[in-house]
N, C-alpha and C positions, 0 to 999 in steps of 0.2 A: 532279726538282729540288726542293729544299726552298725554303721561302718566307721565313721569318724565323727566325733560328737561335737556339737556346739556346747561348750562346757566351761562352767566357772566353778572352781573348787569350793566346797563347803567344808566346814570344820568337822562334820561328823561322817561325811561320805568320802570325799576325796576321789582320787583316781588311781587305785592300786595297780600294780604292774600286771596282774593277771587280767584285769579289765582291759587295759590297753593292748596287751598281747592278743587276746582273743578277738578284739575288735579289728586289729590289723589282719589277722589270719582270715577273719570273716570277709574283710574287704577284698582280699585276694580271691577267695573262693567264689564270692558273689559275681565278680567279673568273669570268671571262667564259666560259671553256670549260665549267665546271661548270654555270653558269646556262643557257647555250645548249644544253648536253647534256641538261639536264632538260626543256627545251622539246621537243627532238627525241624523247626517250623518251616524253613525254606524248602524242605523236601515235599511238603504238602501245604502250601501257603493259604489254606482256607480253614475257617473255624466254624463249627456247627453247634447247635443245641440238640441234635438228634443223632442216633446211631447210624442212620442210613446214608448220610453224606451225599444225598442226591444233589447234583449240580443245580445251583440256584437257591438252595436252602441254606447256604452259608450266611452267617450274620456279618462276617467281615472276610475280605480276601486281600491278599497282597500281590496280586497279579492281574493283568488285564486280559489274560487268555480266556477265551470262551470255550466251554466244554460242549461238544455235540451231545444231543439227547440220546443217541443210540449207543448202547453199551459196546465196548470194544473198539470204537473208532478213535478213541483218545486214551492213551495209557497214562496211568498215574505218574510215571516217570517223565512224561511229556510236560507235566505241570511243574516240575522242579525248577527252582531258581538257582542260578549260579552266582554266589556271592563272593566278593573278593576276600582275601585272607585277612585283611585288616578289619573287616566287619564281623565275620563269624569265625568260629573255631571248628574245624580247621579251614573252612571255606572250600569252594570249588566242587560242590556236590559230593562231599565225602561224609554222608550221613552216618555210615557205620563207625567211623572214627569219632565223629561228633558225639554220637551216643555213648561211646566208651569214655570219652572225656567227661561227659555229663554224669554218667553213672558213678564213676570213680570219685569225682569231685563231690558229688552229692553225698556220698557216704562219709567223706572226710569232713564236709561241712556240717553234717549232723553230729558227728563226734565232737567237733569244736563247739557247736551249739549246746550240746549236752554238758560239756565241761563248764561253759559259761553259765548255764542255768543252775547247775549244782552249786557253783561258787557264788552266784548271785544270791541264792537263798541261804547258803551256808554261812555267809559272812555278813548278812544283814543289808547287803547292797540292794535288795529288792525294793527298798523305799525310794530309790532314785527313779523307779519306773511305775510302781503300783501306788495309786493315790490312796491316802488314808482319810480323805474327806471329800464330800460332794462339792465343796467349794471349788474344786479343780475345774468344774464345768464352766461356771461363769467367769472364772479367771482365764480359762483357755479362750473363751469367747472374746474377752478384752484383749488378750494377746494377739488373736487373729486380726482384730480390727487395727491394732497397732502396726502389725506387719503389713497389712494391706494399705496403710497410709504411708508406707515406706519409712517407718520409724522403728525404733527398737524399744522393747520394754526396759525398764531400769535394770542395771546390772544386779541389783539386790534381789531381783525376782528369780535369779538362776541359782537353784540350790539342790543339785547342780544344774537343773534345767528349769525353764519356766513351764507353766501349766500346759501350754499348747504342745511344747516339745515332749513333755512327759507322756501325754496321751498319745501323741504320734508314735513315739518309740515303743510304748507298750502295745499299740496296735500292730506295729511291724513284727515285734518279737512274739507276742502271744496269740495273734490272729493270723497274720499273713504267712509267717514261717510255718506254723502247723498246717495251714491250708495247702501250702506248696508241697509239703511232705505227703499229706494224705491224697491229694489229687495226683501227685507223681506216682504213687503206688498203683493208682488206677490205670496207669499207662502200661503196666505189665500184663501181657496176655496170660501168664501163668496165674496171676492173682485173680483177674476177672474171669478166667476160665474155671478155676477152682472155687471161687466165691462170686458167682455172678451177681449176687445181691449187693456186693460192695460198691460197684459203680453206681447203683441206683441211689446210694446215699447222696450223690451229687446230681441226680436226675438220670444220667446215663454216662457212658464212657466219654462221649464227645463233649458233654457238659463239663466233665472233669477236666478234659483237655482245654476247653475254653477258659475255665476258671484258673487253670494253671498258667495260661498265657496272661490273663489279667493280673495275676499275682506277680509274674515276671515284669509286666509293665509298671506295676506299683513300685517294685524294687528299683527299677531303672530310674524312675522319676525321683524316688526317695534318695537314691545315691547322689544324683546330680544336685538336688537342692541341699542335701545334708552336707556334702563336701563344700559346696559353694558358701554356705553360711559360716563355715569355719573361718573363712577369710574375710567375711563381710561384717559379722556381728562380734564385736569385742575380740578381735584376733589375738591380741596379746594374752588374754585369758585362755582362749581356746588352744592356741599353739603350745604355750608353755605347759599347760596342764596335761595335754595329750602326749607331749614329748618327754617331759621331765616328771610328770605326776603331781606337780604343784605349780602355783602361780609364781613365776619368776620373771617379772617384766624386764629385768636387766639381761636375760638370756633369750629375749624374743628373736633377735636376728639369727642367732645360732639355731634356735628351734625351728624357725621358718625355713632355713636352708635344709635342715634335716628332714622336715616334713615334705617339702617340695621334691627333694631328691628321692625320698621314699616313694612318693606317688609316681614320679617319673619311672622309677625302677619297676614298680608294679605294672604300669602300662606297658613298659618294654617287655616284661615277662609275658603278659597276655599276648602280645604280638609275636613274640618268639615262639610261643606254643604252636601257632599256625605254621610258621615257616619251618620249625623243627619237624612237625608232623609230615609236611609235604616233602621234606628233603629225602626221607626214606619211608615211604608209606608202609611197606611190609614190616620194617622194624617197629614203627609206631604201633601197628596193629598187634604184633606179637607182645610187645611190652605192656600195652594197655589191657589186652585180654588176660595176660598172666597176672596182672595186679588185680583185675576185677573178678576173676574166676572164683577166688575164695569167698567173695561177697555173694555171688550168685549161688554158690554151693550152700552157703549158710541160710539164705533166705528164700530162694525160689526154685532151685533145681528139683526138689522133691515134690513140688505141687503138680497134681494131675488134674486135668480138666474134668469138671462135673457139670456140664451144661445141658445134658439131655434132660428134658422135662422142664427146664427153666423157661426157655423161649417157646412161644406158641406160633401157630400158623400166621396169626395176625401181626406178629413181630417181623415177618420176613420183609427184607428191604426191597423197594420197587426198582432200585438201581444198584449196580455193583461196579465199583472201580476194578481195574485189573492192571496187571503189569506183564509185559511180554506177549507180543502177538504170536499167533500160532506159526509153526514152522513153514517156511517157504519151500517151494519145490527144489530150489537150489540147496537149501539147508538140509532137507530130508526128503528125498524122492520116495523113500519107503513109506513115510507117514502120509505123503500126498496121495500115493496109490491106494493106501488103505482107506483114506477119507473118501475118495471117489468110488470105492467099492463098498461103501456103507459099513466099514470096519470088518467086513468078512475077510478072514485070513489073519486078523490080528492075533498075536500070541505074546503074552507077557512072560518073559524069561525070569525064572526064579532059580538061583544057583549060587555060585561062589563056593565058599568053604562049607559044602554040604555033602551028604552021602549020595544024593541023586538029583541032579538038576532037572527041572520040569518046565513045561510050557503050558500056560493056561489061556484058552480062548475066551472071548466075551461070553459065550454060552457057559463055559466052565465057571466063570466068575458069577454069573447071574444064577447059576444053580446052587451056589453055596448059600449058607444062612445069611440072610440080608439084615443089615443094620441101617436104620435111619436116625438122623439127628439134626436138630435145628440148632445151629451154633453161630457165634459171632466171629467173623474173620477179622483179625487185627493185623494191619500192616505196620511195619516199623516206621513208615512215613507218617503215620498218624491217622489215616482214614480207616473206617470200619464198614462192615456190611453183614447182615444176618441172612442166612440161607438155609434151606433144607437139603441135606446131603444124603444120598442113598448109595449103599455099596456093601462091601464085605470087610469085616475086621481084618486088619493086616496080620494079626496074630493067628487067625484061622488059615490064612494063606501060607504063613510060615510053618504052620503045623504039618503041612504036607511034605516038608523036607526036614531033615535032621541036621542042624548046624554042627560043625566040628567044634572041638573044645577051644580052638584058637579064634573062633568067630566072635568078635567083640563089637563090631559095628555093622550096620546094614547100610549099604550103598544103593541108592535109587537113581537111575539114569533116565533122562528124557530123550525124546526124539528131537526136541528143540535145542537151541544153542544159547550161550550167554548173549546178553545184549551188548556188553562191552567187556574188554579185558583191560585191567588197570595199566598194563605195560604195553598196550596197543598191539599185542600179538593177535593172530587170527582167532576168530571166535571158536570156542570149544563146546562140546556137548554139555548141556546143563545136568548137573548131578548134585546130590546132597548125601551126607552121611549122618546117620542117627545112632545114638547109643541105645543099648537094649531097653532101658527104662522107658524111653519114648516109643519104641517099637511096640511094646506090649501094653501101652495104655489102653484103657477100655474104649476111648473115643478116637483112637488112631485107626483110620479106615482107608481102603482104596475106594474112592467114589467114582461111580459111572453115571449117576443121576444127580441133577440139581433142580430143586423145586419141582419134583415129580416129572421131570422131563430128562431125556438123554443129555448128558453133559454137553453144553455148547462148546464150540471151537475155542472161543476166547478163554474159557475157564478150564481147558485142559483135556478135551476129548481125545481118545475115548475113555481114558482112566487117569485119575490124578490121586495124589496123596493128600490126606487130611490129618493133621496132628493139631488138635485144638488148643493145646497149651503153649504153643510157640507162635512166632511171627510167620507171616505168610510166605516169605521168601524160601523157607525150608520145605514147603509143600509142593513137591515136583509135579508139574503138569505134563501131559502127553507122555505118560509113563511107558517106558520101553523095557527096562530090565531092573530086577532086584537081585542083589547078591550080597552074601555075607563076606566080610573082609576082616582081616586081623586088626588093622590100624588105619585110620583115615589119614594119618601123616604120610602114608606111602602112596597116596592117590593125588593126582593133580599137583597143586602147589603145596599140598599137605596141610591145608587150612580147614578142611571139613566140608567143602562144597564149592560150587561155582561162584555164588555170591561172596563167599568168604575169600575165594581166590581172586576174583575180579573186582568186587566192590568193597573189599576190605571190611566185611562184617565179622561177627564172631560165630563160632560153631554153635554156641549156646544162645538160642534165640528166645529165651524166656523173659528177658527184660530188655 
C-alpha cells in the first residue's frame, strides 16, 4: 500500500476521504513496522538462503564481527547490535519489545489494508491501480525515460497517476504487501512447526526471512521517493488533492502547512514510541503483551509442532548457534561437580503441587521409552538450526506423579543463571513456565542426546527441554528441577520466565 500519493485529481476517480484516511494510517503503520523490523534484524544482523545459518554462508551482514568456527565459542547474543532509540523501535537491544510492537502493528496494518482493498474494489477505485490496457507498459517506459532525464510527464497524463506510477503502486499493493504478510507468517515457530512445508514455499525459513528483509527495503525506498515526489512533481495538485480531496490551488499554502505539520507529527510519534517504551520497560511489556495476546490466541496458540518425519538425517545442520554459556563454578558449583563426575549423581527433581515428589537419575531417564525427533530450532533473534534430539517425552515423566487440581503451569529451573537482568540486579537462576497445552505436546521432550551423542555442554548437558512449537529461549538448558505451580504470576517478577523477567519477552513464544 502506498503512503502519500503523487496525485492529480480526475473527474471520475478523485480522492475520496476513505482513500486519504487509509493512506495516512498506512503511513503511520509502515514507519512503525520498519523501525521495529530494524530492531529485530539488529538482534541477528545476518541473512541467509539456508536454514543452517553457518557462519560465512550469509549473503549479507550488517556487522564486522567474525564468528569463530567452533560451536559455543561465540554466542548469538554476542552478535547483537545496539541501535540508538531514534533509529529502531525501541532501540537498545530490546528485541522482545521490538517484536511486540511489530506483531501488534502488523495486525492493525493488515486490518487497515483489508479495509482499503474492500473499498478499492467496492467503489470502483481499483481502476486507479489496475491497468485495463497493455498500452500501460510502453507508456510506463516513456515515463521512466522522462523521469531519468529529470523532467516530468505532462500533467494531463496523471489520471490520477501516470503509467509508471500506476504499475509501481500496483506492485507495492498487490505483490510486495502480500509477500510481506506471507513471509512474516513463516517467522512463527508455531506455523513452521505445525506446517513445515509452508516455509518451503519460499525455499526455506531463512529464505523467507531474507525475502521479508528485501520487502522492507523496497518499502523504505518507496516511502522516501513517494513522499519526495509529492513536493517535487506538481505540488499544488498533490498537496491540495491529498489534504482537501480536490484540486484547490488557492488553498495550496494552507494545505502545505497541514501536510508538513502532519508529517512532522508522525515522525515525532515514531520517536516518542521508543522513548515511551524505555521510560518504563515493564509497563511497556505488560501493555503490549496484553494487547497482542488475543491475536496470538486467535491465530497460533493452538498450533502444535508436527515436525517428526519431515526432516531427514541429511537436513541436520553442520553448525548450531547458541545462547548462554554453561554455568561457571561460581554460578553453580553443584553443576560443575556433576560435570567432572560425568553426571553420576545427577538427579532431576520432579515435584511442586503433586502427590509425591520424585527424583530421576540419568539412568532412570534413559530407561524410559525413548523418543527421537529431527526438528528445526527457531530463535527469536532470527537464526535457525536443524538437529536430531533424543530423550524422553515430558508427558511420560509427568505421568510418574499426579498434579494437584490447582497445578496450572509447569515451572522448569536450570542450574544456569540469567545472562542479564533488566534492572541490573544480581543474576538469578534461569527458569521458564509452560501452560499445560505446551507440556503435553507430542514433541515436547527432555533431551539428553543431540545428533546421536550425549548433549554437549553448550547445548544444555546433561538434560534440556525441547518444545518444538515455540522459540528457543523457553527451552531451559542444564535442567535441574521441574515443578507444578498454580500461577506463573507468583514466581520471579511474575512474567513467566527469566527471559520474560530480564529481557522483557512474552510468556507466549509462538510468534
